[in-house]
C-alpha positions as CSV (number, residue, x, y, z in Angstrom):
1,M,-35.4,46.1,33.1
2,P,-35.3,50.3,32.6
3,H,-33.7,51.0,29.2
4,Q,-33.5,53.6,26.8
5,L,-32.4,54.5,23.3
6,I,-29.4,57.1,23.5
7,E,-30.1,59.7,20.5
8,T,-28.2,62.8,20.9
9,D,-24.9,63.8,22.1
10,T,-26.1,65.2,25.1
11,Q,-27.8,62.3,26.7
12,L,-24.8,60.0,25.5
13,E,-22.2,62.3,27.7
14,A,-24.3,61.6,30.6
15,L,-25.2,57.6,30.1
16,L,-20.9,57.5,29.8
17,K,-20.9,59.6,32.8
18,R,-23.8,57.7,34.9
19,W,-21.5,54.4,33.7
20,Q,-18.0,55.3,34.3
21,D,-17.8,52.2,36.7
22,A,-19.0,49.8,34.7
23,D,-16.6,46.9,35.0
24,I,-19.0,44.0,31.9
25,I,-21.0,45.3,29.6
26,T,-23.1,43.3,27.0
27,V,-22.3,44.5,23.6
28,D,-24.3,43.7,20.5
29,T,-24.8,46.1,17.2
30,E,-27.0,46.3,13.9
31,F,-26.3,47.2,11.0
32,F,-26.8,47.2,7.4
33,R,-25.4,45.4,4.3
34,E,-27.6,44.6,0.8
35,R,-25.3,46.9,-1.1
36,T,-22.0,47.7,0.3
37,Y,-18.9,45.4,0.7
38,Y,-18.7,46.5,4.8
39,P,-21.4,47.2,6.7
40,K,-23.2,49.7,8.3
41,L,-23.9,50.3,11.1
42,C,-27.0,51.4,12.5
43,L,-27.0,50.5,15.9
44,L,-24.8,49.5,19.0
45,Q,-26.8,48.2,22.1
46,M,-25.1,47.4,25.8
47,C,-26.5,46.2,29.1
48,W,-24.4,46.9,32.6
49,Q,-26.4,45.2,36.1
50,D,-29.8,46.6,35.5
51,E,-30.0,48.6,32.5
52,A,-30.4,48.6,29.0
53,V,-28.8,51.4,26.6
54,A,-29.1,51.6,22.3
55,V,-27.3,54.0,20.9
56,D,-28.2,55.7,17.4
57,V,-25.0,55.8,16.3
58,L,-27.7,57.4,13.2
59,T,-27.6,60.6,15.1
60,I,-24.7,61.7,17.8
61,N,-22.3,63.7,16.5
62,A,-20.0,63.1,18.1
63,L,-19.3,58.9,18.6
64,A,-16.0,59.1,19.6
65,P,-16.5,59.3,23.8
66,L,-18.5,55.7,22.1
67,K,-15.8,54.6,21.2
68,D,-13.0,54.9,24.0
69,F,-16.3,53.4,26.8
70,V,-16.4,50.5,24.4
71,C,-12.1,49.7,23.8
72,D,-11.7,50.6,27.3
73,R,-9.3,47.7,28.7
74,S,-9.7,47.8,31.9
75,R,-13.8,47.1,30.7
76,L,-14.5,43.6,30.1
77,K,-17.4,43.4,26.5
78,V,-19.7,40.1,26.4
79,F,-20.9,39.4,22.7
80,H,-22.8,36.6,21.6
81,S,-20.8,34.5,18.5
82,A,-18.7,37.5,17.8
83,R,-17.4,37.5,14.4
84,Q,-19.3,39.9,12.7
85,D,-19.5,42.4,15.9
86,L,-16.3,42.7,15.5
87,E,-15.0,42.4,12.2
88,L,-17.9,45.3,11.9
89,L,-16.4,48.0,15.0
90,L,-12.7,47.1,13.7
91,H,-13.2,49.3,10.2
92,V,-15.6,51.4,12.1
93,W,-13.0,52.1,14.4
94,G,-9.8,51.0,13.4
95,E,-9.3,48.7,16.2
96,V,-10.9,45.3,18.2
97,P,-12.4,46.2,21.2
98,Q,-11.0,44.3,24.0
99,P,-10.6,42.6,26.6
100,L,-13.7,39.5,25.0
101,F,-15.9,36.8,26.5
102,D,-17.4,35.3,23.9
103,S,-21.5,34.1,25.4
104,Q,-20.9,30.8,22.2
105,V,-17.2,29.7,23.3
106,A,-18.3,29.4,26.4
107,A,-21.2,27.8,25.6
108,D,-19.7,25.7,23.8
109,L,-16.9,25.1,26.5
110,V,-19.5,24.6,29.0
111,G,-21.5,21.7,27.1
112,A,-25.5,24.1,26.9
113,G,-25.2,23.2,23.3
114,E,-23.1,23.1,20.5
115,Q,-23.0,25.8,18.0
116,S,-27.0,27.3,19.4
117,G,-28.2,30.1,17.9
118,Y,-28.5,32.4,20.6
119,A,-32.0,32.7,20.8
120,R,-32.7,28.6,21.1
121,L,-29.8,29.0,24.0
122,V,-31.9,31.7,26.1
123,E,-34.4,29.4,25.7
124,A,-32.3,26.1,26.9
125,V,-30.9,28.4,30.0
126,F,-34.4,30.4,31.0
127,G,-36.9,29.3,29.2
128,T,-37.7,32.9,27.5
129,V,-38.7,33.3,24.2
130,L,-37.2,35.9,23.1
131,P,-38.5,38.1,20.1
132,K,-38.0,38.0,16.7
133,D,-40.6,39.1,14.1
134,A,-37.3,42.3,14.3
135,T,-34.1,40.4,13.0
136,R,-34.4,40.9,9.1
137,S,-36.3,44.9,9.6
138,N,-34.3,47.6,7.8
139,W,-32.1,49.2,10.7
140,C,-31.5,52.2,8.7
141,G,-34.3,53.5,8.6
142,R,-35.7,56.3,11.3
143,P,-37.8,56.1,13.4
144,L,-37.3,53.1,15.0
145,S,-40.5,51.3,15.5
146,E,-40.7,50.3,18.8
147,K,-40.7,46.6,18.3
148,Q,-37.5,46.8,16.8
149,L,-36.1,49.0,20.1
150,D,-37.9,46.0,22.0
151,Y,-35.4,43.4,20.3
152,A,-32.4,45.2,20.5
153,Y,-32.9,45.4,24.5
154,A,-33.4,41.9,24.7
155,D,-30.0,41.2,23.4
156,V,-28.5,42.9,25.7
157,T,-30.6,42.0,29.0
158,W,-30.4,38.5,27.9
159,L,-26.7,38.4,27.2
160,W,-25.6,40.4,30.7
161,K,-28.5,37.5,32.8
162,L,-26.6,34.3,30.1
163,Y,-22.6,36.5,31.2
164,Q,-23.6,35.6,34.9
165,H,-24.7,31.9,34.1
166,L,-21.6,30.8,31.5
167,D,-19.6,32.5,34.1
168,A,-20.2,30.6,36.7
169,E,-20.1,27.1,35.3
170,L,-16.7,28.4,33.8
171,T,-15.6,28.8,37.3
172,R,-17.4,25.5,38.7
173,L,-15.8,23.5,35.7
174,Q,-12.4,25.6,35.8
175,R,-12.2,26.3,32.5
176,H,-12.0,30.4,32.5
177,A,-7.8,29.6,31.4
178,W,-9.6,28.1,28.6
179,M,-12.2,30.6,28.1
180,R,-8.8,33.4,27.4
181,E,-6.9,31.1,25.2
182,E,-9.9,30.9,22.8
183,M,-10.7,35.1,23.8
184,E,-6.7,35.7,22.6
185,L,-7.5,34.4,19.4
186,L,-10.4,36.5,19.4
187,E,-9.4,39.3,19.6
188,S,-6.7,39.1,17.4
189,E,-7.2,42.1,15.1
190,S,-6.1,40.0,11.7
191,L,-8.7,37.2,12.3
192,H,-11.0,40.3,11.4
193,R,-9.2,42.3,8.3
194,V,-9.8,41.1,4.7
195,H,-7.2,39.7,3.2
196,P,-8.0,39.7,-0.5
197,Q,-5.0,37.3,-1.4
198,D,-7.2,34.9,0.6
199,A,-11.0,35.5,-1.1
200,W,-10.2,32.4,-3.4
201,L,-11.1,30.3,-0.5
202,K,-14.1,30.9,-0.6
203,I,-14.6,30.1,-3.4
204,K,-16.9,26.8,-4.1
205,G,-16.1,24.3,-6.8
206,R,-12.4,25.4,-7.2
207,N,-11.6,21.2,-6.6
208,R,-12.2,21.5,-10.5
209,L,-9.3,23.7,-11.2
210,N,-5.7,22.7,-11.8
211,A,-2.5,24.5,-10.8
212,Q,-2.3,27.1,-13.6
213,Q,-6.1,28.3,-13.4
214,L,-5.9,28.5,-9.5
215,T,-3.3,30.7,-9.8
216,L,-5.0,32.7,-12.0
217,L,-8.5,32.3,-9.7
218,Q,-6.6,33.3,-6.9
219,Q,-5.5,36.8,-8.6
220,L,-8.8,37.7,-10.2
221,T,-10.6,37.1,-6.6
222,A,-7.9,38.9,-5.2
223,W,-8.1,42.2,-7.6
224,R,-12.5,41.0,-7.2
225,E,-11.5,41.7,-3.4
226,E,-9.5,44.7,-3.8
227,M,-12.4,46.4,-6.3
228,A,-15.4,46.0,-3.9
229,I,-13.5,47.0,-0.8
230,K,-12.9,50.2,-3.7
231,K,-16.1,50.8,-4.7
232,D,-17.5,49.4,-1.3
233,L,-19.9,46.7,-2.9
234,P,-21.2,44.2,-2.6
235,R,-18.8,41.1,-4.5
236,K,-20.9,40.1,-6.6
237,W,-22.1,43.3,-7.7
238,V,-18.7,44.0,-9.4
239,L,-18.6,39.8,-10.5
240,G,-19.7,36.6,-9.9
241,D,-17.9,33.1,-8.3
242,G,-19.5,31.1,-11.2
243,F,-18.3,33.7,-13.6
244,L,-14.5,33.9,-11.8
245,L,-14.3,30.2,-12.4
246,E,-15.6,29.5,-15.3
247,Y,-13.2,32.3,-16.1
248,A,-10.0,30.4,-14.7
249,Q,-11.0,27.7,-16.5
250,Q,-12.5,28.8,-20.3
251,Q,-9.4,31.8,-20.2
252,P,-10.3,33.6,-23.2
253,Q,-7.9,36.0,-25.1
254,S,-10.4,38.0,-26.5
255,V,-13.6,40.3,-25.1
256,K,-15.1,38.1,-28.1
257,E,-15.0,35.1,-26.0
258,L,-15.2,37.0,-22.4
259,L,-18.0,38.0,-22.7
260,A,-19.5,34.9,-24.3
261,I,-19.1,33.3,-20.8
262,D,-22.1,34.7,-19.3
263,K,-24.4,37.4,-20.7
264,S,-26.2,37.9,-17.9
265,A,-23.4,40.1,-17.3
266,Q,-21.9,42.1,-19.9
267,R,-21.7,45.6,-19.0
268,Q,-19.5,45.1,-16.0
269,L,-17.5,42.6,-18.4
270,E,-17.5,45.3,-20.7
271,R,-15.8,47.9,-18.1
272,Y,-13.8,45.4,-16.6
273,A,-13.0,43.6,-19.5
274,K,-9.5,45.4,-20.1
275,K,-8.3,44.0,-16.6
276,L,-9.2,40.5,-17.0
277,L,-7.8,40.1,-19.6
278,Q,-4.4,41.4,-18.2
279,I,-4.9,38.9,-15.2
280,A,-4.9,36.3,-17.5
281,A,-2.0,37.0,-19.4
282,E,0.0,37.7,-16.8
283,V,-0.9,34.6,-14.9
284,R,0.4,32.5,-18.0
285,Q,3.3,33.6,-17.3
286,L,4.5,32.8,-14.1
287,P,6.4,29.8,-14.2
288,D,5.0,26.6,-12.9
289,S,6.9,27.3,-10.5
290,S,5.1,29.6,-8.5
291,W,1.6,28.0,-9.2
292,I,-0.8,27.2,-6.4
293,H,-1.1,23.5,-5.6
294,E,-4.1,22.7,-2.8
295,A,-3.9,19.3,-1.6
296,P,-7.1,17.4,-3.1
297,R,-9.3,16.0,-0.5
298,P,-8.0,13.2,1.0
299,R,-9.7,10.0,0.3
300,L,-10.2,7.8,3.3
301,S,-9.7,3.6,2.5
302,G,-12.0,1.8,4.9
303,E,-9.6,1.1,7.1
304,Q,-8.9,4.9,7.5
305,K,-12.9,5.5,8.3
306,R,-13.5,2.5,10.3
307,R,-10.2,4.4,12.6
308,L,-12.3,8.1,12.0
309,A,-15.9,6.8,13.2
310,E,-14.2,5.1,16.8
311,L,-12.2,8.4,17.2
312,E,-15.3,10.4,16.4
313,S,-16.7,7.7,18.1
314,Q,-14.0,8.1,21.3
315,L,-14.7,12.3,21.0
316,Q,-18.6,12.1,21.3
317,S,-17.5,10.2,24.6
318,I,-15.0,12.3,26.0
319,A,-17.1,15.4,25.0
320,T,-20.1,14.2,27.1
321,R,-18.3,13.0,30.3
322,D,-16.4,17.0,29.9
323,S,-19.8,18.7,29.3
324,I,-17.6,20.2,26.2
325,A,-19.3,20.5,22.2
326,P,-17.3,17.8,20.4
327,G,-16.7,20.8,18.1
328,M,-14.7,22.9,20.2
329,I,-12.6,19.8,20.4
330,A,-11.7,19.2,17.3
331,S,-13.9,18.9,13.5
332,R,-13.8,15.7,11.9
333,S,-11.0,17.6,9.6
334,Q,-8.7,18.1,12.2
335,L,-9.9,14.4,13.2
336,I,-8.5,12.7,9.7
337,K,-5.1,15.2,10.5
338,L,-4.9,13.2,13.6
339,M,-5.3,10.5,12.2
340,S,-2.1,10.6,9.7
341,G,0.0,11.8,13.1
342,D,-0.4,15.3,12.7
343,S,-0.3,17.6,15.7
344,L,-3.1,19.9,16.8
345,H,-1.8,21.0,20.3
346,A,0.3,24.0,19.5
347,E,-2.1,27.1,19.2
348,S,-4.1,25.6,22.2
349,S,-2.3,23.8,25.6
350,W,-5.8,22.8,27.2
351,R,-6.8,21.1,24.1
352,A,-3.6,18.5,24.2
353,A,-4.7,15.7,27.3
354,I,-7.9,15.9,25.8
355,F,-6.4,15.0,22.3
356,D,-3.8,12.6,23.9
357,A,-7.0,11.2,26.1
358,L,-9.1,10.6,23.4
359,L,-5.7,8.8,21.4
360,S,-5.4,6.4,23.8
361,D,-9.2,5.4,23.7
362,T,-8.6,4.5,20.8
363,V,-5.8,2.8,20.8
364,E,-6.9,0.8,24.4
365,A,-10.5,0.0,21.6
366,G,-8.4,-1.6,19.3
367,E,-6.5,-3.7,21.0
């Protein structure tokens, strides 16, 4: 397949003119994120029909026409496992490209392999082994090597072929409406925006904290997230998760006590000590009614475990019968909620019939 590295404004202008009638494009990005909060976009690859291009966003001055082209709503954008790409493009461009087609989601909807990595999915469908040796390379370095460019072109070239295959499967199984439902969720900008107030939900080990300590952890992680964004640093370079957990649990009331928690991070702690002590003091003043109460993970009884196993077995049978990844229908935690009588239909009409069949089959099996 013909391919081209787009390095100048003139080349980009010519490309966009040549591709002005493109109604479907495959898209991928390469970025660098070791020393910053937000990833740095280094390369954007696209493919349309029989041509693949890699746009060097670091050497082109006027990138607005590229944004307009990719974000044009008359043009379908095909990504694979798009969350990171969309988070990056929302940060760089201020909007999420729409409409979308995520080949990972499509593969799950047609039973082509649950949560398959891109290379594994291409190999399973086409028998082709994609190059992997450039995956972790420095995409900000210039010039890009032939190996890097071959890797970049291959990603969007095979994604074009994969899209055609998956689109045909969705048509055969009459699941385009299902796919559109899933893509409408993926296209929501709020899904890809950073929400500092929710950062505490990603902290492992928080289950050992009580409600007041958990409230302090929530305030600490929100502050850290905002500081990392402001300084454009990885959040762990501000303060690590382990320290925040210990601080929330111990709640030192002096700089000396605070510094004793982590002697390996003295510089950061000295820099932020006053603010950390202030946050803790403010939380101590909060009424009990404002504390965060996170429901503990449910402990299942023997009977509940038996019923959950039945649900998982029935889910697997339905998924196999209907050629769909089980995890696309429901997760284990969702099955537990389903056992409790919670409705999981609201966000997805296509899942409703499957859930009804799942519960019906389980009841019949128990009779």
